[in-house]
C-alpha positions as CSV (number, residue, x, y, z in Angstrom):
1,X,-27.5,6.2,-82.1
2,X,-28.0,8.4,-79.2
3,X,-31.0,6.2,-78.3
4,X,-28.7,2.7,-78.4
5,X,-26.6,4.3,-76.0
6,X,-29.8,5.2,-73.8
7,X,-31.6,1.8,-74.0
8,X,-27.9,0.0,-73.4
9,X,-27.9,2.3,-70.0
10,X,-30.9,1.4,-68.9
11,X,-30.4,-2.0,-69.3
12,X,-27.2,-1.8,-67.3
13,X,-29.4,-0.1,-64.0
14,X,-31.7,-2.8,-64.6
15,X,-29.3,-5.7,-64.2
16,X,-27.7,-4.0,-61.2
17,X,-30.8,-2.9,-59.5
18,X,-31.4,-7.1,-59.4
19,X,-27.9,-8.1,-58.0
20,X,-27.7,-8.8,-54.2
21,X,-24.8,-8.1,-52.0
22,X,-24.9,-12.0,-50.3
23,X,-22.5,-10.6,-47.4
24,X,-25.4,-8.6,-46.1
25,X,-28.7,-10.7,-47.0
26,X,-29.6,-14.0,-49.2
27,X,-28.1,-17.5,-48.4
28,X,-24.3,-16.4,-47.2
29,X,-24.3,-13.1,-45.0
30,X,-21.1,-12.2,-42.6
31,X,-21.1,-12.6,-39.4
32,X,-20.1,-9.4,-37.9
33,X,-17.7,-9.1,-34.6
34,X,-18.6,-6.6,-32.4
35,X,-17.1,-5.3,-29.3
36,X,-19.8,-4.9,-25.9
37,X,-20.9,-1.5,-25.2
38,X,-17.9,-0.2,-22.5
39,X,-16.4,-3.6,-22.4
40,X,-12.3,-2.5,-22.2
41,X,-11.1,0.1,-20.7
42,X,-8.1,2.1,-22.0
43,X,-6.1,0.7,-18.9
44,X,-6.4,-2.1,-16.5
45,X,-4.1,-1.7,-13.2
46,X,-2.7,-4.7,-11.5
47,X,-0.5,-5.4,-8.6
48,X,2.5,-7.5,-9.1
49,X,2.3,-11.1,-8.7
50,X,-1.3,-11.0,-9.1
51,X,-3.5,-13.1,-12.0
52,X,-5.0,-10.8,-14.3
53,X,-8.5,-12.1,-15.7
54,X,-10.7,-10.8,-18.5
55,X,-13.1,-12.3,-20.5
56,X,-13.4,-11.1,-24.2
57,X,-16.5,-9.1,-24.0
58,X,-17.2,-9.7,-28.0
59,X,-20.4,-10.5,-29.7
60,X,-21.4,-11.1,-33.3
61,X,-24.5,-11.6,-35.4
62,X,-24.0,-15.2,-36.0
63,X,-23.4,-17.3,-33.0
64,X,-23.1,-20.4,-35.1
65,X,-19.9,-19.4,-36.6
66,X,-17.4,-19.9,-33.5
67,X,-15.2,-17.3,-32.7
68,X,-11.5,-17.8,-31.9
69,X,-9.4,-15.7,-29.7
70,X,-5.5,-14.7,-29.0
71,X,-4.7,-12.6,-26.5
72,X,-0.7,-10.7,-27.2
73,X,1.1,-9.2,-24.1
74,X,4.0,-7.0,-24.4
75,X,3.9,-8.7,-28.0
76,X,3.8,-11.9,-27.0
77,X,1.4,-14.6,-27.5
78,X,-0.1,-15.7,-24.0
79,X,-3.5,-17.2,-24.6
80,X,-5.7,-18.8,-27.4
81,X,-8.9,-18.8,-24.8
82,X,-11.9,-16.6,-24.6
83,X,-10.8,-15.7,-20.9
84,X,-7.6,-14.3,-20.6
85,X,-5.8,-15.4,-16.9
86,X,-2.3,-13.3,-17.1
87,X,0.2,-14.0,-14.2
88,X,1.5,-10.4,-13.5
89,X,5.7,-11.1,-13.0
90,X,7.1,-7.9,-13.7
91,X,5.8,-4.6,-12.9
92,X,5.3,-1.6,-15.6
93,X,3.5,-0.6,-18.5
94,X,2.5,-3.5,-21.1
95,X,0.3,-3.5,-24.3
96,X,-2.2,-6.1,-24.5
97,X,-4.4,-6.9,-27.8
98,X,-6.8,-9.0,-28.9
99,X,-7.3,-11.1,-32.1
100,X,-10.6,-11.8,-32.7
101,X,-11.7,-14.3,-35.7
102,X,-14.6,-16.1,-36.9
103,X,-13.7,-16.8,-40.7
104,X,-15.6,-14.0,-42.0
105,X,-13.9,-11.3,-40.1
106,X,-10.6,-10.6,-38.1
107,X,-10.9,-7.8,-35.6
108,X,-8.3,-6.5,-33.0
109,X,-9.0,-4.4,-29.7
110,X,-6.0,-3.3,-27.7
111,X,-5.7,-1.7,-24.0
112,X,-2.9,-1.3,-21.5
113,X,-2.2,-3.3,-18.6
114,X,-0.5,-1.1,-15.9
115,X,1.4,-3.6,-13.5
116,X,2.1,-1.8,-10.5
117,X,4.2,-2.7,-6.8
118,X,1.7,-4.4,-4.5
119,X,3.6,-3.3,-1.7
120,X,3.5,0.4,-0.9
121,X,1.8,2.5,2.1
122,X,0.5,0.3,4.6
123,X,1.1,-1.7,7.5
124,X,3.3,-4.4,7.5
125,X,3.4,-7.5,10.5
126,X,5.8,-9.9,11.3
127,X,4.7,-12.9,13.0
128,X,5.2,-16.3,12.9
129,X,2.6,-18.9,11.6
130,X,3.1,-22.9,11.3
131,X,6.6,-22.4,12.5
132,X,7.4,-20.1,9.6
133,X,8.1,-16.3,9.4
134,X,5.8,-14.6,7.7
135,X,5.0,-11.1,6.7
136,X,1.3,-9.8,6.5
137,X,0.1,-6.6,4.6
138,X,-2.8,-4.8,5.4
139,X,-2.7,-1.6,2.6
140,X,-3.4,1.5,3.8
141,X,-6.1,1.9,0.5
142,X,-8.9,-0.3,0.9
143,X,-8.9,-1.1,-2.8
144,X,-6.1,-3.0,-2.6
145,X,-6.5,-7.3,-0.9
146,X,-5.2,-7.8,2.3
147,X,-2.3,-10.7,2.3
148,X,-1.5,-13.2,5.1
149,X,2.3,-13.5,3.9
150,X,4.3,-11.5,1.1
151,X,7.4,-13.4,2.0
152,X,7.0,-17.0,0.6
153,X,5.2,-16.4,-2.6
154,X,8.0,-13.9,-3.6
155,X,10.6,-16.2,-2.6
156,X,9.9,-19.3,-3.2
157,X,13.5,-20.9,-3.2
158,X,13.6,-19.9,0.2
159,X,12.3,-21.5,3.8
160,X,11.2,-19.4,6.6
161,X,11.3,-22.4,9.0
162,X,12.7,-19.8,11.7
163,X,11.4,-17.7,14.4
164,X,11.3,-13.9,13.8
165,X,12.6,-11.8,16.3
166,X,12.6,-8.0,14.9
167,X,12.9,-6.2,11.4
168,X,13.5,-2.4,10.3
169,X,13.0,-0.5,7.9
170,X,15.3,1.7,5.8
171,X,14.1,4.1,2.9
172,X,17.8,5.4,1.4
173,X,17.4,8.9,-0.3
174,X,20.4,8.5,-2.2
175,X,19.7,5.5,-4.0
176,X,15.8,5.7,-3.7
177,X,15.7,2.4,-2.4
178,X,13.0,1.0,0.2
179,X,14.0,-2.1,2.2
180,X,13.1,-4.1,5.1
181,X,15.6,-6.1,7.2
182,X,14.1,-9.0,9.0
183,X,16.4,-11.1,11.8
184,X,15.4,-14.4,13.0
185,X,16.7,-17.0,15.0
186,X,16.8,-21.0,14.8
187,X,18.1,-20.3,12.5
188,X,20.0,-16.9,13.0
189,X,19.3,-14.9,10.0
190,X,19.0,-11.3,8.9
191,X,17.3,-11.1,5.6
192,X,17.1,-7.6,3.8
193,X,14.1,-7.5,1.3
194,X,13.6,-4.9,-1.3
195,X,10.2,-3.0,-0.3
196,X,8.3,-2.6,-3.2
197,X,8.6,-6.3,-4.8
198,X,9.4,-8.2,-1.0
199,X,12.2,-9.8,-2.8
200,X,15.4,-11.1,-0.4
201,X,18.3,-9.3,-1.9
202,X,20.3,-10.7,1.0
203,X,20.5,-13.3,3.5
204,X,23.7,-13.3,5.9
205,X,24.7,-14.9,8.8
206,X,24.9,-12.2,11.5
207,X,26.7,-14.6,14.6
208,X,24.3,-14.0,16.8
209,X,20.7,-13.6,17.3
210,X,20.0,-9.7,16.5
211,X,17.7,-8.5,19.3
212,X,16.7,-4.9,17.9
213,X,17.9,-3.1,15.0
214,X,17.8,0.9,14.2
215,X,19.3,3.6,11.9
216,X,20.6,7.0,11.8
217,X,18.4,10.1,10.5
218,X,20.2,10.0,7.3
219,X,19.4,5.8,6.6
220,X,22.4,5.0,5.1
221,X,23.0,2.2,7.7
222,X,21.3,-0.8,10.0
223,X,22.4,-1.2,13.2
224,X,22.1,-4.1,14.9
225,X,22.4,-5.6,18.8
226,X,23.7,-8.9,18.0
227,X,25.4,-11.6,20.6
228,X,25.3,-8.9,22.9
229,X,27.4,-6.3,20.7
230,X,26.4,-3.4,18.5
231,X,27.3,-4.3,14.8
232,X,26.6,-2.1,11.5
233,X,25.4,-2.7,8.5
234,X,25.7,-0.4,5.4
235,X,23.5,-0.2,2.7
236,X,26.1,-1.8,-0.2
237,X,27.1,-4.3,2.4
238,X,27.2,-8.2,2.8
239,X,28.2,-8.7,6.3
240,X,28.3,-7.0,9.4
241,X,31.2,-4.8,11.3
242,X,31.3,-5.1,15.1
243,X,31.7,-1.5,15.9
244,X,31.7,-2.0,20.1
245,X,35.5,-2.3,19.9
246,X,36.4,1.1,20.7
247,X,33.8,0.7,23.6
248,X,35.2,-2.4,24.8
249,X,38.8,-1.3,24.9
250,X,38.5,2.2,26.2
251,X,36.2,1.6,28.8
252,X,37.6,-1.5,29.9
253,X,34.5,-3.7,29.5
254,X,35.0,-7.2,30.2
255,X,31.8,-8.1,28.6
256,X,29.5,-6.3,26.3
257,X,25.7,-7.2,26.8
258,X,23.8,-4.8,25.7
259,X,19.8,-4.5,25.9
260,X,17.7,-5.0,23.3
261,X,16.7,-1.5,22.6
262,X,18.9,1.5,20.7
263,X,17.6,5.3,20.1
264,X,18.8,7.5,17.9
265,X,18.9,11.6,18.9
266,X,19.5,14.4,16.2
267,X,21.2,17.6,17.2
268,X,19.2,21.1,18.7
269,X,18.4,22.0,15.1
270,X,17.1,18.8,14.0
271,X,19.1,19.0,11.4
272,X,22.0,15.8,12.1
273,X,21.7,12.4,13.7
274,X,24.1,12.8,16.7
275,X,24.1,9.5,17.7
276,X,22.8,6.6,19.0
277,X,22.2,5.6,22.9
278,X,22.8,2.0,24.1
279,X,22.6,0.6,27.3
280,X,25.3,-2.1,28.6
281,X,22.9,-4.5,31.2
282,X,26.2,-6.3,32.1
283,X,27.6,-3.5,34.2
284,X,24.5,-0.8,34.0
285,X,26.1,1.4,31.6
286,X,24.7,3.9,29.4
287,X,26.7,4.1,26.2
288,X,26.8,6.7,23.1
289,X,27.7,5.4,19.5
290,X,28.5,7.5,16.3
291,X,27.2,10.6,15.0
292,X,28.4,13.1,12.8
293,X,30.7,14.5,15.8
294,X,34.4,14.8,16.7
295,X,35.2,11.6,17.2
296,X,37.4,12.6,20.6
297,X,34.9,15.2,22.2
298,X,32.0,12.8,21.8
299,X,32.0,10.5,25.5
300,X,31.7,7.1,24.6
301,X,29.6,6.6,28.0
302,X,27.2,9.1,29.8
303,X,26.8,9.7,33.6
304,X,29.5,7.0,34.4
305,X,28.5,4.5,37.7
306,X,25.0,6.1,37.7
307,X,23.4,3.3,36.2
308,X,25.5,1.0,38.4
309,X,23.2,-2.5,39.4
310,X,20.6,-1.8,36.7
311,X,19.0,-3.3,33.8
312,X,17.0,-1.4,30.9
313,X,13.4,-2.0,30.0
314,X,13.1,0.5,27.3
315,X,14.1,3.6,26.1
316,X,12.4,5.8,23.4
317,X,12.8,9.1,22.1
318,X,11.6,12.4,23.0
319,X,11.5,16.4,22.7
320,X,11.7,15.8,19.1
321,X,13.8,13.1,19.3
322,X,16.8,15.5,20.7
323,X,16.0,13.2,24.1
324,X,15.9,10.0,25.8
325,X,13.8,8.2,28.0
326,X,14.6,5.6,30.0
327,X,13.1,2.8,32.4
328,X,15.3,0.7,34.1
329,X,15.2,-2.1,36.8
330,X,17.2,-1.9,39.8
331,X,18.1,-5.1,40.0
332,X,18.1,-6.0,44.0
333,X,14.9,-4.4,44.8
334,X,12.9,-5.1,41.6
335,X,12.5,-1.4,41.6
336,X,11.5,0.9,38.7
337,X,13.4,4.2,37.5
338,X,12.4,6.6,35.0
339,X,15.5,8.9,33.6
340,X,15.1,11.4,31.0
341,X,18.4,12.0,29.3
342,X,19.7,14.9,27.0
343,X,22.4,13.0,25.5
344,X,24.4,16.3,24.5
345,X,26.0,17.9,21.3
346,X,29.3,17.7,20.4
347,X,30.5,20.2,17.2
348,X,32.3,18.5,14.3
349,X,34.6,21.5,14.4
350,X,34.2,24.4,17.3
351,X,34.4,22.7,21.0
352,X,32.8,26.3,21.9
353,X,29.3,25.1,20.5
354,X,29.5,21.8,22.7
355,X,26.6,21.2,24.8
356,X,27.6,18.7,27.6
357,X,25.0,15.8,28.3
358,X,22.7,16.4,31.1
359,X,19.7,14.6,33.1
360,X,16.4,16.5,33.1
361,X,14.5,14.1,35.3
362,X,15.2,10.7,37.4
363,X,12.2,9.2,39.7
364,X,11.5,6.2,40.9
365,X,8.3,4.6,39.3
366,X,5.0,4.2,41.6
367,X,3.7,0.3,41.5
368,X,0.2,1.7,40.5
369,X,0.5,3.3,37.8
370,X,0.6,-0.1,34.9
371,X,4.3,0.1,34.1
372,X,6.3,-3.5,34.4
373,X,9.4,-5.2,33.2
374,X,7.1,-6.7,30.4
375,X,5.9,-3.3,29.9
376,X,6.2,-2.8,25.1
377,X,6.7,1.2,24.8
378,X,6.1,3.4,21.8
379,X,6.5,7.5,21.5
380,X,5.0,10.6,19.7
381,X,8.2,12.4,20.2
382,X,7.2,15.8,18.7
383,X,4.4,15.7,21.4
384,X,6.7,14.7,24.0
385,X,4.2,11.6,24.9
386,X,4.7,7.9,25.3
387,X,2.8,5.2,25.4
388,X,3.3,1.9,27.4
389,X,1.6,-1.2,28.1
390,X,0.4,-3.5,30.7
391,X,-1.5,-7.2,29.7
392,X,-4.2,-6.0,27.5
393,X,-4.1,-2.0,28.9
394,X,-2.7,0.8,27.2
395,X,-1.5,3.9,29.3
396,X,-0.1,7.4,28.4
397,X,2.5,9.5,29.8
398,X,3.7,13.1,29.2
399,X,7.7,13.4,29.9
400,X,7.0,16.8,30.5
401,X,5.4,15.8,33.3
402,X,8.2,15.0,35.5
403,X,7.4,11.5,36.3
404,X,3.7,12.3,37.0
405,X,1.9,8.8,35.9
406,X,-1.9,9.2,35.8
407,X,-1.9,5.7,36.7
408,X,-4.9,5.3,34.4
409,X,-5.4,2.3,30.8
410,X,-6.2,4.7,28.1
411,X,-7.3,2.0,26.2
412,X,-8.0,-2.1,26.4
413,X,-8.0,-4.6,24.5
414,X,-10.0,-7.8,24.4
415,X,-9.4,-9.7,27.8
416,X,-6.5,-12.3,27.2
417,X,-4.9,-10.8,24.7
418,X,-1.4,-9.4,25.4
419,X,-0.2,-6.1,23.5
420,X,3.3,-7.3,21.3
421,X,4.2,-4.1,19.4
422,X,3.0,-0.7,18.7
423,X,3.8,1.8,16.2
424,X,3.4,5.9,15.9
425,X,2.3,7.2,12.5
426,X,4.9,10.4,11.8
427,X,2.0,12.7,12.2
428,X,1.6,11.3,15.3
429,X,-1.9,11.0,14.6
430,X,-2.4,7.6,14.7
431,X,-1.4,4.6,17.1
432,X,-1.6,1.2,15.8
433,X,-1.4,-1.5,18.7
434,X,-0.8,-5.4,17.9
435,X,-1.9,-8.1,20.1
436,X,-2.1,-11.8,20.3
437,X,-4.6,-14.1,21.8
438,X,-3.7,-16.9,23.8
439,X,-5.2,-19.4,21.7
440,X,-6.4,-19.8,18.0
441,X,-4.9,-20.6,14.8
442,X,-4.7,-16.5,14.2
443,X,-3.4,-15.6,17.5
444,X,-2.4,-12.0,15.9
445,X,-4.9,-9.2,16.5
446,X,-4.5,-4.9,15.2
447,X,-6.2,-1.8,16.5
448,X,-6.0,1.2,15.5
449,X,-6.2,4.3,17.6
450,X,-6.7,8.2,17.2
451,X,-4.6,9.9,19.2
452,X,-4.7,13.3,17.5
453,X,-5.2,16.3,20.2
454,X,-5.1,13.1,22.8
455,X,-8.8,11.3,21.9
456,X,-7.0,8.1,22.2
457,X,-10.9,7.0,20.0
458,X,-10.8,3.3,18.4
459,X,-10.9,4.0,14.5
460,X,-11.2,0.2,13.6
461,X,-10.3,-3.6,15.2
462,X,-9.2,-6.6,13.0
463,X,-9.6,-9.7,14.9
464,X,-7.7,-13.0,13.9
465,X,-5.7,-11.4,11.2
466,X,-2.4,-12.9,11.2
467,X,-0.2,-15.3,13.4
468,X,1.8,-14.6,16.5
469,X,2.4,-11.2,15.9
470,X,6.5,-9.8,16.9
471,X,6.8,-6.1,15.6
472,X,4.9,-3.7,13.4
473,X,6.3,-1.1,11.0
474,X,3.4,1.4,9.2
475,X,5.1,2.6,5.8
476,X,4.5,6.1,4.9
477,X,7.1,6.1,1.5
């Protein structure tokens, strides 16, 4: 009996050894789907608005069997081709799944797509090209691409045929909201763009061309010089409020024709904004608006009669933004004067803590120092330095020197170019210079100088970068 069982088992073993698995051998082998080594990352980073492109990194053991592909992004089928071209319209982190099949096998491969804000730190360049307003973006990180225009692609329903006049960046800490306010002429409009997306969240008629904008230290409002008056727009507001009525009434100003400049100054301890300094070109008045002060104690006008017969060229902050450097032209003689003004501190509760306004310096600017009515100005207020231009040349001046202008250019851009605007970084180590060439489709050029320790050394330059430049801003947050 035992012998029968042994013979039966031997027969089964023999039969088994004769069977061949045709899935791996023989006439109909399985075509195995494989991922190429290091074919997929765990996460891919891409900027919002860009097209994410990837080709399925797949091989199979039998190329004669066609592969079929299905790409899913955020659980939605978006493509059935080998190469995925996906327009990243929303920011966030999205799961991506690739399904590959060939009739023998089905395999799945997964990774994440991290769609980031396209516009963060870097240089924002407002200009005009082909009669349209554009804003170019030169990122701080070389890994991000330069973008000639970030307005039209993100606002397809808006027509930006207009001449840009100025812009202002505002970051509100309370709402953690970053915004660019951009003004145009012909037609006159003000746009508010959400800075991370560069999509417009507001478009209004300011009832007058905006020639200058600014903010207070707390960044809760944006102020604009429009139609000769100062107007205020709150972060949640949809219309401007003219806030110059008190000055007109109490100072008996018949006509308000504010110069295209304003400067916010702060308290001695640097904690609070004390107000905004303005200049009325119509009758030569230095005016003070706003701030956390007692309204009755704060003067509406500083140093009455001092500036009669003068028009403002420019004003910039100095002394850690506690003082203001003024440059004015005397209309009858065409002479240029320089004033250094401390606007004063007016306590919110105690009169005895008031500090009255004072003129720290005043003097005639010599003809041979390169300063003209067409000069552009920017300051490094923590170092008491300011920079001004004359055509393609850059000059430096210390407000501590009491009018001692050196008169020698510290840097020269290419011959024929004209400096249109300048910007100093918060840490006051870099100075960006925007120039426009006299001819060419791409007139706008950018220079970057190292100004730390007064080095004034060229770090880099980019020629024919963009259209005709109007304004610069270097975003750091």
